[in-house]
A tleap script that builds the chain and sets N, CA, C and O, in Angstrom:
source leaprc.protein.ff14SB
mol = sequence {
  NMET PRO ILE ASN ASP ALA ASP LEU ALA ASN
  TYR LYS GLU PHE THR SER LEU LYS LYS ASN
  GLY LEU GLN THR TRP VAL ALA VAL ARG GLY
  LEU SER PHE ASN ASP ARG GLY THR ALA THR
  GLU HIE ALA PRO SER ASP MET VAL SER THR
  SER ALA ASN ARG ALA THR PHE ILE GLN SER
  PRO VAL ARG PHE ILE ASN ALA ASN GLY PHE
  LYS GLY ALA ASP ILE ASP TRP GLU TYR PRO
  ASN GLU ALA LYS ARG GLY GLY ARG PRO ASP
  GLN ASP ALA ASP ASN LEU VAL LEU LEU MET
  LYS GLU THR TYR ALA ALA PHE GLY GLY ARG
  TYR VAL GLY ILE LEU ALA LEU GLU PRO ASP
  CTYR
}
set mol.1.N position { 92.279 110.530 86.065 }
set mol.1.CA position { 93.323 110.265 85.304 }
set mol.1.C position { 93.195 108.889 84.582 }
set mol.1.O position { 92.819 107.872 85.165 }
set mol.2.N position { 93.535 108.939 83.277 }
set mol.2.CA position { 93.755 107.654 82.567 }
set mol.2.C position { 94.908 107.053 82.919 }
set mol.2.O position { 95.906 107.638 83.341 }
set mol.3.N position { 94.766 105.709 82.726 }
set mol.3.CA position { 96.268 105.113 82.841 }
set mol.3.C position { 97.102 105.357 81.799 }
set mol.3.O position { 98.319 105.329 81.982 }
set mol.4.N position { 96.549 105.636 80.532 }
set mol.4.CA position { 97.456 106.038 79.544 }
set mol.4.C position { 96.915 107.394 78.813 }
set mol.4.O position { 95.818 107.518 78.268 }
set mol.5.N position { 97.797 108.246 78.912 }
set mol.5.CA position { 97.390 109.574 78.322 }
set mol.5.C position { 96.937 109.464 76.750 }
set mol.5.O position { 96.117 110.223 76.234 }
set mol.6.N position { 97.458 108.632 76.228 }
set mol.6.CA position { 97.081 108.518 74.624 }
set mol.6.C position { 95.581 108.065 74.742 }
set mol.6.O position { 94.867 108.368 73.786 }
set mol.7.N position { 95.088 107.477 75.639 }
set mol.7.CA position { 93.620 107.367 75.747 }
set mol.7.C position { 92.656 108.408 75.608 }
set mol.7.O position { 91.549 108.208 75.109 }
set mol.8.N position { 93.079 109.618 76.074 }
set mol.8.CA position { 92.143 110.663 76.133 }
set mol.8.C position { 91.685 111.061 74.840 }
set mol.8.O position { 90.607 111.651 74.774 }
set mol.9.N position { 92.322 110.835 73.831 }
set mol.9.CA position { 91.598 111.183 72.357 }
set mol.9.C position { 90.587 110.268 72.138 }
set mol.9.O position { 89.696 110.590 71.351 }
set mol.10.N position { 90.546 109.035 72.757 }
set mol.10.CA position { 89.518 107.994 72.413 }
set mol.10.C position { 88.075 108.221 73.095 }
set mol.10.O position { 87.011 107.786 72.655 }
set mol.11.N position { 88.268 109.032 74.321 }
set mol.11.CA position { 87.080 108.917 75.214 }
set mol.11.C position { 85.857 109.632 74.267 }
set mol.11.O position { 84.785 109.027 74.248 }
set mol.12.N position { 85.934 110.520 73.713 }
set mol.12.CA position { 84.777 111.259 73.010 }
set mol.12.C position { 84.327 110.449 71.894 }
set mol.12.O position { 83.133 110.314 71.626 }
set mol.13.N position { 85.266 109.909 71.242 }
set mol.13.CA position { 84.702 108.915 70.172 }
set mol.13.C position { 83.967 107.825 70.740 }
set mol.13.O position { 82.889 107.480 70.256 }
set mol.14.N position { 84.548 107.178 71.874 }
set mol.14.CA position { 83.742 106.243 72.663 }
set mol.14.C position { 82.330 106.694 72.905 }
set mol.14.O position { 81.334 106.167 72.411 }
set mol.15.N position { 82.352 107.809 73.782 }
set mol.15.CA position { 81.049 108.269 74.141 }
set mol.15.C position { 80.066 108.706 73.050 }
set mol.15.O position { 78.869 108.823 73.313 }
set mol.16.N position { 80.547 108.942 71.858 }
set mol.16.CA position { 79.726 109.302 70.720 }
set mol.16.C position { 79.031 108.061 70.127 }
set mol.16.O position { 78.172 108.131 69.248 }
set mol.17.N position { 79.413 107.080 70.604 }
set mol.17.CA position { 78.690 105.746 70.266 }
set mol.17.C position { 77.265 105.569 70.958 }
set mol.17.O position { 76.529 104.638 70.629 }
set mol.18.N position { 76.940 106.414 71.839 }
set mol.18.CA position { 75.584 106.364 72.767 }
set mol.18.C position { 74.438 106.364 71.738 }
set mol.18.O position { 74.261 107.458 71.202 }
set mol.19.N position { 73.655 105.405 71.365 }
set mol.19.CA position { 72.647 105.350 70.573 }
set mol.19.C position { 71.693 104.215 71.238 }
set mol.19.O position { 72.079 103.223 71.857 }
set mol.20.N position { 70.398 104.588 70.969 }
set mol.20.CA position { 69.460 103.355 71.330 }
set mol.20.C position { 69.489 103.121 72.738 }
set mol.20.O position { 69.132 102.023 73.165 }
set mol.21.N position { 69.894 104.078 73.553 }
set mol.21.CA position { 69.755 103.725 75.192 }
set mol.21.C position { 71.248 103.194 75.599 }
set mol.21.O position { 71.441 102.888 76.775 }
set mol.22.N position { 72.175 103.095 74.762 }
set mol.22.CA position { 73.557 102.733 75.406 }
set mol.22.C position { 73.907 103.851 76.134 }
set mol.22.O position { 73.690 105.025 75.831 }
set mol.23.N position { 74.605 103.306 77.361 }
set mol.23.CA position { 75.111 104.294 78.177 }
set mol.23.C position { 76.704 103.987 78.402 }
set mol.23.O position { 77.089 102.823 78.511 }
set mol.24.N position { 77.668 105.168 78.470 }
set mol.24.CA position { 78.903 104.791 78.589 }
set mol.24.C position { 79.220 105.373 79.894 }
set mol.24.O position { 78.745 106.439 80.284 }
set mol.25.N position { 80.028 104.653 80.553 }
set mol.25.CA position { 80.450 104.967 81.877 }
set mol.25.C position { 82.128 104.911 82.153 }
set mol.25.O position { 82.890 104.378 81.346 }
set mol.26.N position { 82.481 105.400 83.132 }
set mol.26.CA position { 83.966 105.531 83.324 }
set mol.26.C position { 84.215 104.595 84.712 }
set mol.26.O position { 83.354 104.661 85.589 }
set mol.27.N position { 85.283 103.807 84.891 }
set mol.27.CA position { 85.815 103.061 85.912 }
set mol.27.C position { 86.567 103.751 86.506 }
set mol.27.O position { 87.377 104.413 85.856 }
set mol.28.N position { 86.549 103.823 87.887 }
set mol.28.CA position { 87.590 104.543 88.897 }
set mol.28.C position { 88.249 103.711 89.570 }
set mol.28.O position { 87.637 103.069 90.424 }
set mol.29.N position { 89.550 103.507 89.398 }
set mol.29.CA position { 90.297 102.561 89.906 }
set mol.29.C position { 90.497 101.281 89.510 }
set mol.29.O position { 90.308 101.040 88.318 }
set mol.30.N position { 90.920 100.185 90.411 }
set mol.30.CA position { 90.937 98.833 89.877 }
set mol.30.C position { 91.684 97.841 90.936 }
set mol.30.O position { 91.917 98.192 92.092 }
set mol.31.N position { 92.001 96.682 90.461 }
set mol.31.CA position { 92.262 95.601 91.283 }
set mol.31.C position { 93.677 95.757 92.046 }
set mol.31.O position { 93.687 95.512 93.252 }
set mol.32.N position { 94.722 96.102 91.486 }
set mol.32.CA position { 95.927 96.141 91.944 }
set mol.32.C position { 96.277 97.320 92.896 }
set mol.32.O position { 97.261 97.305 93.635 }
set mol.33.N position { 95.350 98.384 92.811 }
set mol.33.CA position { 95.676 99.811 93.451 }
set mol.33.C position { 96.104 99.506 94.919 }
set mol.33.O position { 97.003 100.146 95.464 }
set mol.34.N position { 95.415 98.491 95.540 }
set mol.34.CA position { 95.614 98.383 97.091 }
set mol.34.C position { 96.677 97.391 97.375 }
set mol.34.O position { 96.767 96.965 98.526 }
set mol.35.N position { 97.424 97.008 96.536 }
set mol.35.CA position { 98.507 95.812 96.747 }
set mol.35.C position { 99.416 96.432 97.752 }
set mol.35.O position { 99.691 97.632 97.765 }
set mol.36.N position { 99.822 95.631 98.511 }
set mol.36.CA position { 100.829 95.845 99.680 }
set mol.36.C position { 102.162 96.212 98.875 }
set mol.36.O position { 102.552 95.678 97.836 }
set mol.37.N position { 102.812 97.313 99.640 }
set mol.37.CA position { 104.094 97.755 99.135 }
set mol.37.C position { 104.136 98.732 98.153 }
set mol.37.O position { 105.232 99.209 97.860 }
set mol.38.N position { 102.843 99.222 97.436 }
set mol.38.CA position { 102.583 99.989 96.298 }
set mol.38.C position { 102.378 101.420 96.854 }
set mol.38.O position { 101.739 101.592 97.892 }
set mol.39.N position { 102.922 102.442 96.163 }
set mol.39.CA position { 102.629 103.641 96.407 }
set mol.39.C position { 101.322 104.102 96.724 }
set mol.39.O position { 101.140 105.134 97.370 }
set mol.40.N position { 100.297 103.298 96.249 }
set mol.40.CA position { 98.909 103.634 96.377 }
set mol.40.C position { 98.159 102.606 97.222 }
set mol.40.O position { 96.938 102.452 97.234 }
set mol.41.N position { 99.117 101.885 97.966 }
set mol.41.CA position { 98.066 101.022 99.073 }
set mol.41.C position { 97.245 101.517 99.893 }
set mol.41.O position { 96.136 100.994 100.000 }
set mol.42.N position { 97.558 102.529 100.589 }
set mol.42.CA position { 96.524 103.349 101.409 }
set mol.42.C position { 95.612 104.633 100.666 }
set mol.42.O position { 94.896 105.422 101.283 }
set mol.43.N position { 95.815 104.617 99.363 }
set mol.43.CA position { 95.152 105.841 98.688 }
set mol.43.C position { 93.501 105.452 98.906 }
set mol.43.O position { 92.882 106.304 99.545 }
set mol.44.N position { 92.910 104.560 98.562 }
set mol.44.CA position { 91.628 104.561 98.854 }
set mol.44.C position { 91.105 105.092 100.353 }
set mol.44.O position { 90.322 106.032 100.490 }
set mol.45.N position { 91.633 104.383 101.357 }
set mol.45.CA position { 91.288 104.946 102.787 }
set mol.45.C position { 91.705 106.309 102.868 }
set mol.45.O position { 90.893 106.979 103.506 }
set mol.46.N position { 92.783 107.019 102.404 }
set mol.46.CA position { 92.965 108.242 102.564 }
set mol.46.C position { 92.117 109.017 101.796 }
set mol.46.O position { 91.733 110.097 102.246 }
set mol.47.N position { 91.726 108.590 100.587 }
set mol.47.CA position { 90.619 109.342 99.993 }
set mol.47.C position { 89.404 109.862 100.398 }
set mol.47.O position { 88.891 110.951 100.145 }
set mol.48.N position { 88.898 108.649 101.265 }
set mol.48.CA position { 87.737 108.922 101.991 }
set mol.48.C position { 87.918 109.382 103.559 }
set mol.48.O position { 86.878 109.535 104.199 }
set mol.49.N position { 89.004 109.581 104.129 }
set mol.49.CA position { 89.206 109.716 105.331 }
set mol.49.C position { 88.542 111.009 105.869 }
set mol.49.O position { 87.926 111.005 106.935 }
set mol.50.N position { 88.696 112.186 105.052 }
set mol.50.CA position { 88.102 113.507 105.581 }
set mol.50.C position { 87.155 113.877 104.509 }
set mol.50.O position { 87.212 113.320 103.412 }
set mol.51.N position { 86.210 114.873 104.804 }
set mol.51.CA position { 85.492 115.534 103.990 }
set mol.51.C position { 86.098 116.295 102.888 }
set mol.51.O position { 85.522 116.344 101.801 }
set mol.52.N position { 87.300 116.935 103.101 }
set mol.52.CA position { 87.726 117.672 102.132 }
set mol.52.C position { 88.539 116.616 101.218 }
set mol.52.O position { 88.842 117.031 100.099 }
set mol.53.N position { 88.862 115.533 101.496 }
set mol.53.CA position { 89.495 114.480 100.612 }
set mol.53.C position { 88.299 113.930 99.654 }
set mol.53.O position { 88.317 113.819 98.428 }
set mol.54.N position { 87.360 113.650 100.477 }
set mol.54.CA position { 85.991 113.099 99.546 }
set mol.54.C position { 85.718 114.134 98.424 }
set mol.54.O position { 85.609 113.833 97.235 }
set mol.55.N position { 85.616 115.421 98.946 }
set mol.55.CA position { 85.021 116.385 97.961 }
set mol.55.C position { 86.153 116.709 96.846 }
set mol.55.O position { 85.802 117.181 95.764 }
set mol.56.N position { 87.324 116.486 97.088 }
set mol.56.CA position { 88.334 116.512 96.162 }
set mol.56.C position { 88.271 115.436 95.182 }
set mol.56.O position { 88.412 115.691 93.986 }
set mol.57.N position { 88.043 114.109 95.655 }
set mol.57.CA position { 87.965 112.925 94.924 }
set mol.57.C position { 86.631 113.007 93.961 }
set mol.57.O position { 86.649 112.738 92.760 }
set mol.58.N position { 85.546 113.399 94.654 }
set mol.58.CA position { 84.160 113.522 93.802 }
set mol.58.C position { 84.372 114.606 92.673 }
set mol.58.O position { 83.789 114.340 91.622 }
set mol.59.N position { 84.940 115.523 92.691 }
set mol.59.CA position { 84.948 116.737 91.894 }
set mol.59.C position { 85.682 116.156 90.475 }
set mol.59.O position { 85.399 116.615 89.369 }
set mol.60.N position { 86.636 115.108 90.684 }
set mol.60.CA position { 87.353 114.372 89.797 }
set mol.60.C position { 86.530 113.638 88.645 }
set mol.60.O position { 86.566 113.937 87.451 }
set mol.61.N position { 85.780 112.619 89.234 }
set mol.61.CA position { 85.000 112.184 88.058 }
set mol.61.C position { 83.777 113.022 87.535 }
set mol.61.O position { 83.137 112.672 86.543 }
set mol.62.N position { 83.504 114.112 88.240 }
set mol.62.CA position { 82.322 115.015 87.711 }
set mol.62.C position { 82.975 115.814 86.442 }
set mol.62.O position { 82.355 116.003 85.396 }
set mol.63.N position { 84.317 116.259 86.681 }
set mol.63.CA position { 84.861 117.021 85.768 }
set mol.63.C position { 85.128 116.038 84.417 }
set mol.63.O position { 84.857 116.342 83.255 }
set mol.64.N position { 85.645 114.966 84.819 }
set mol.64.CA position { 86.061 113.768 83.684 }
set mol.64.C position { 84.538 113.547 82.983 }
set mol.64.O position { 84.389 113.613 81.763 }
set mol.65.N position { 83.650 113.331 83.732 }
set mol.65.CA position { 82.336 112.794 82.897 }
set mol.65.C position { 82.014 114.187 82.233 }
set mol.65.O position { 81.947 114.103 81.006 }
set mol.66.N position { 81.860 115.083 82.597 }
set mol.66.CA position { 81.576 116.345 81.912 }
set mol.66.C position { 82.327 116.594 80.685 }
set mol.66.O position { 81.745 116.917 79.650 }
set mol.67.N position { 83.645 116.454 80.757 }
set mol.67.CA position { 84.549 116.684 79.834 }
set mol.67.C position { 84.343 115.607 78.629 }
set mol.67.O position { 84.681 115.929 77.490 }
set mol.68.N position { 83.902 114.593 78.838 }
set mol.68.CA position { 84.113 113.453 77.957 }
set mol.68.C position { 82.722 112.921 77.563 }
set mol.68.O position { 82.553 112.246 76.547 }
set mol.69.N position { 81.865 113.213 78.303 }
set mol.69.CA position { 80.320 112.967 77.713 }
set mol.69.C position { 80.010 111.342 78.272 }
set mol.69.O position { 79.329 110.585 77.579 }
set mol.70.N position { 80.515 110.958 79.432 }
set mol.70.CA position { 80.115 109.765 80.022 }
set mol.70.C position { 78.829 109.855 80.656 }
set mol.70.O position { 78.415 110.998 80.850 }
set mol.71.N position { 78.047 108.808 81.051 }
set mol.71.CA position { 76.653 108.892 81.742 }
set mol.71.C position { 77.041 108.647 83.211 }
set mol.71.O position { 76.267 109.153 84.023 }
set mol.72.N position { 78.033 108.003 83.682 }
set mol.72.CA position { 78.195 107.837 84.982 }
set mol.72.C position { 79.604 107.239 85.351 }
set mol.72.O position { 80.474 106.982 84.518 }
set mol.73.N position { 79.701 107.072 86.561 }
set mol.73.CA position { 81.074 106.523 87.165 }
set mol.73.C position { 80.762 105.157 88.019 }
set mol.73.O position { 79.784 105.041 88.758 }
set mol.74.N position { 81.713 104.183 87.807 }
set mol.74.CA position { 81.723 103.128 88.506 }
set mol.74.C position { 82.786 103.185 89.662 }
set mol.74.O position { 83.929 103.046 89.228 }
set mol.75.N position { 82.720 103.317 90.720 }
set mol.75.CA position { 83.694 103.471 91.728 }
set mol.75.C position { 84.296 102.108 92.269 }
set mol.75.O position { 83.806 101.702 93.323 }
set mol.76.N position { 85.162 101.452 91.761 }
set mol.76.CA position { 85.915 100.304 92.093 }
set mol.76.C position { 86.604 100.406 93.283 }
set mol.76.O position { 87.748 100.823 93.103 }
set mol.77.N position { 86.342 100.191 94.373 }
set mol.77.CA position { 87.093 100.011 95.658 }
set mol.77.C position { 87.408 98.535 96.124 }
set mol.77.O position { 86.714 97.941 96.948 }
set mol.78.N position { 88.558 97.988 95.496 }
set mol.78.CA position { 88.644 96.673 95.974 }
set mol.78.C position { 89.175 96.531 97.508 }
set mol.78.O position { 90.047 97.274 97.957 }
set mol.79.N position { 88.705 95.748 98.079 }
set mol.79.CA position { 89.018 95.437 99.476 }
set mol.79.C position { 88.861 96.428 100.582 }
set mol.79.O position { 89.774 96.396 101.407 }
set mol.80.N position { 87.860 97.350 100.799 }
set mol.80.CA position { 87.700 98.257 101.759 }
set mol.80.C position { 87.668 97.383 103.059 }
set mol.80.O position { 87.304 96.207 103.076 }
set mol.81.N position { 88.127 98.156 104.231 }
set mol.81.CA position { 88.329 97.641 105.460 }
set mol.81.C position { 89.331 96.647 105.547 }
set mol.81.O position { 89.568 96.259 106.692 }
set mol.82.N position { 89.997 96.123 104.603 }
set mol.82.CA position { 90.985 94.872 104.635 }
set mol.82.C position { 92.436 95.459 104.717 }
set mol.82.O position { 93.114 95.944 103.811 }
set mol.83.N position { 92.779 95.258 106.257 }
set mol.83.CA position { 94.134 95.830 106.676 }
set mol.83.C position { 95.262 95.441 105.773 }
set mol.83.O position { 96.159 96.229 105.473 }
set mol.84.N position { 95.192 94.139 105.323 }
set mol.84.CA position { 96.096 93.501 104.417 }
set mol.84.C position { 96.215 94.156 103.035 }
set mol.84.O position { 97.212 93.965 102.338 }
set mol.85.N position { 95.223 94.905 102.655 }
set mol.85.CA position { 95.108 95.559 101.504 }
set mol.85.C position { 95.172 97.118 101.359 }
set mol.85.O position { 94.780 97.793 100.408 }
set mol.86.N position { 95.795 97.555 102.597 }
set mol.86.CA position { 95.884 99.015 102.883 }
set mol.86.C position { 94.708 99.772 103.649 }
set mol.86.O position { 94.707 100.921 104.091 }
set mol.87.N position { 93.616 98.715 103.684 }
set mol.87.CA position { 92.447 99.350 104.391 }
set mol.87.C position { 92.478 99.921 105.684 }
set mol.87.O position { 93.626 99.902 106.129 }
set mol.88.N position { 91.640 100.430 106.470 }
set mol.88.CA position { 91.561 100.944 107.618 }
set mol.88.C position { 90.308 100.359 108.425 }
set mol.88.O position { 89.352 101.121 108.564 }
set mol.89.N position { 90.239 99.228 108.901 }
set mol.89.CA position { 88.972 98.580 109.476 }
set mol.89.C position { 88.087 99.520 110.444 }
set mol.89.O position { 86.861 99.452 110.526 }
set mol.90.N position { 88.863 100.354 111.121 }
set mol.90.CA position { 88.033 101.243 112.033 }
set mol.90.C position { 87.357 102.381 111.415 }
set mol.90.O position { 86.504 103.007 112.043 }
set mol.91.N position { 87.741 102.732 110.029 }
set mol.91.CA position { 87.052 104.022 109.482 }
set mol.91.C position { 86.513 103.735 108.097 }
set mol.91.O position { 85.608 104.448 107.664 }
set mol.92.N position { 86.986 102.777 107.394 }
set mol.92.CA position { 86.588 102.552 105.901 }
set mol.92.C position { 85.064 102.538 105.659 }
set mol.92.O position { 84.485 103.272 104.859 }
set mol.93.N position { 84.462 101.572 106.484 }
set mol.93.CA position { 83.098 101.484 106.260 }
set mol.93.C position { 82.244 102.699 106.378 }
set mol.93.O position { 81.366 102.989 105.565 }
set mol.94.N position { 82.548 103.388 107.427 }
set mol.94.CA position { 81.724 104.677 107.700 }
set mol.94.C position { 82.191 105.892 106.708 }
set mol.94.O position { 81.394 106.757 106.343 }
set mol.95.N position { 83.315 105.872 106.383 }
set mol.95.CA position { 83.718 106.879 105.312 }
set mol.95.C position { 83.318 106.364 103.963 }
set mol.95.O position { 83.227 107.248 103.111 }
set mol.96.N position { 83.069 105.198 103.584 }
set mol.96.CA position { 82.739 104.657 102.352 }
set mol.96.C position { 81.246 105.190 102.302 }
set mol.96.O position { 80.867 105.682 101.239 }
set mol.97.N position { 80.446 105.131 103.285 }
set mol.97.CA position { 79.179 105.614 103.277 }
set mol.97.C position { 78.863 107.029 103.093 }
set mol.97.O position { 77.869 107.426 102.485 }
set mol.98.N position { 79.636 107.685 103.572 }
set mol.98.CA position { 79.879 109.211 103.358 }
set mol.98.C position { 80.160 109.571 101.884 }
set mol.98.O position { 79.544 110.462 101.299 }
set mol.99.N position { 81.242 108.732 101.258 }
set mol.99.CA position { 81.482 108.997 100.010 }
set mol.99.C position { 80.473 108.973 99.322 }
set mol.99.O position { 80.132 109.975 98.694 }
set mol.100.N position { 79.710 107.729 99.282 }
set mol.100.CA position { 78.648 107.574 98.420 }
set mol.100.C position { 77.544 108.466 98.551 }
set mol.100.O position { 77.057 108.914 97.512 }
set mol.101.N position { 76.997 108.849 99.814 }
set mol.101.CA position { 76.195 109.841 99.818 }
set mol.101.C position { 76.497 111.334 99.160 }
set mol.101.O position { 75.730 112.046 98.512 }
set mol.102.N position { 77.855 111.563 99.541 }
set mol.102.CA position { 78.316 112.911 98.897 }
set mol.102.C position { 78.422 112.839 97.570 }
set mol.102.O position { 78.367 113.875 96.909 }
set mol.103.N position { 78.598 111.542 96.938 }
set mol.103.CA position { 78.782 111.450 95.377 }
set mol.103.C position { 77.492 111.494 94.905 }
set mol.103.O position { 77.308 111.907 93.760 }
set mol.104.N position { 76.459 111.101 95.663 }
set mol.104.CA position { 75.102 111.092 95.091 }
set mol.104.C position { 74.614 112.527 95.015 }
set mol.104.O position { 74.011 112.939 94.024 }
set mol.105.N position { 74.885 113.291 96.083 }
set mol.105.CA position { 74.627 114.649 96.083 }
set mol.105.C position { 75.193 115.653 95.140 }
set mol.105.O position { 74.648 116.701 94.793 }
set mol.106.N position { 76.574 115.116 94.699 }
set mol.106.CA position { 77.163 116.110 93.907 }
set mol.106.C position { 76.634 115.568 92.434 }
set mol.106.O position { 76.425 116.467 91.619 }
set mol.107.N position { 76.422 114.383 92.046 }
set mol.107.CA position { 75.899 114.010 90.855 }
set mol.107.C position { 74.447 114.728 90.475 }
set mol.107.O position { 74.188 115.182 89.360 }
set mol.108.N position { 73.762 114.737 91.352 }
set mol.108.CA position { 72.588 115.735 91.454 }
set mol.108.C position { 71.451 115.111 90.361 }
set mol.108.O position { 70.545 115.752 89.829 }
set mol.109.N position { 71.709 113.921 90.212 }
set mol.109.CA position { 70.666 113.335 89.066 }
set mol.109.C position { 71.059 113.376 87.648 }
set mol.109.O position { 70.371 112.839 86.780 }
set mol.110.N position { 72.160 114.009 87.396 }
set mol.110.CA position { 72.737 114.222 86.153 }
set mol.110.C position { 73.385 113.073 85.559 }
set mol.110.O position { 73.302 112.778 84.367 }
set mol.111.N position { 74.191 112.283 86.653 }
set mol.111.CA position { 74.815 111.147 86.321 }
set mol.111.C position { 74.641 109.872 87.310 }
set mol.111.O position { 74.193 109.944 88.454 }
set mol.112.N position { 74.982 108.955 86.802 }
set mol.112.CA position { 74.619 107.760 87.530 }
set mol.112.C position { 75.945 107.110 88.210 }
set mol.112.O position { 76.964 106.927 87.544 }
set mol.113.N position { 75.864 106.815 89.424 }
set mol.113.CA position { 77.153 106.144 90.201 }
set mol.113.C position { 76.778 104.828 90.631 }
set mol.113.O position { 75.611 104.535 90.891 }
set mol.114.N position { 77.739 104.031 90.712 }
set mol.114.CA position { 77.481 102.694 91.185 }
set mol.114.C position { 78.918 102.243 91.929 }
set mol.114.O position { 79.998 102.717 91.577 }
set mol.115.N position { 78.794 101.394 92.860 }
set mol.115.CA position { 79.827 100.963 93.688 }
set mol.115.C position { 80.168 99.296 93.449 }
set mol.115.O position { 79.286 98.448 93.591 }
set mol.116.N position { 81.346 99.010 93.128 }
set mol.116.CA position { 81.909 97.729 93.306 }
set mol.116.C position { 82.722 97.484 94.264 }
set mol.116.O position { 83.816 98.043 94.352 }
set mol.117.N position { 82.259 96.564 95.153 }
set mol.117.CA position { 83.148 96.037 96.276 }
set mol.117.C position { 83.499 94.549 96.190 }
set mol.117.O position { 82.747 93.741 95.645 }
set mol.118.N position { 84.684 94.214 96.756 }
set mol.118.CA position { 85.064 92.705 96.820 }
set mol.118.C position { 85.857 92.678 97.942 }
set mol.118.O position { 86.840 93.391 98.146 }
set mol.119.N position { 85.303 91.653 98.819 }
set mol.119.CA position { 85.667 91.097 100.008 }
set mol.119.C position { 87.221 90.372 99.653 }
set mol.119.O position { 87.323 89.716 98.617 }
set mol.120.N position { 88.329 90.522 100.510 }
set mol.120.CA position { 89.454 89.781 100.260 }
set mol.120.C position { 89.146 88.300 100.850 }
set mol.120.O position { 88.451 88.079 101.841 }
set mol.121.N position { 89.714 87.453 100.149 }
set mol.121.CA position { 89.400 86.082 100.681 }
set mol.121.C position { 90.660 85.158 100.692 }
set mol.121.O position { 90.573 84.000 101.099 }
savepdb mol mol.pdb
quit
């Protein structure tokens, strides 16, 4: 889901710029998503906590990429494992590995995926 619904009209225009090897990607999530006290504080950990949750999440960027012509997705999970940022240290690392394996399988070579991680300091 875009932060601003008005952006939806711009995605196809943006992806139509692909020329001379230029790739267009969509970024999933962002910096303040895990901030304490927000409604989304635990969302990343919840998203990867079960096979069903991971499958639901993975289908979202697949649909979005298909609908808008992107080449891939950058999954930006700030602060996995960090309890102060809504993470679950006993689960996140293993579940993140599963998420990336399942994402790779779902993309099936049609799309590219990368993962951006940042430790809390």
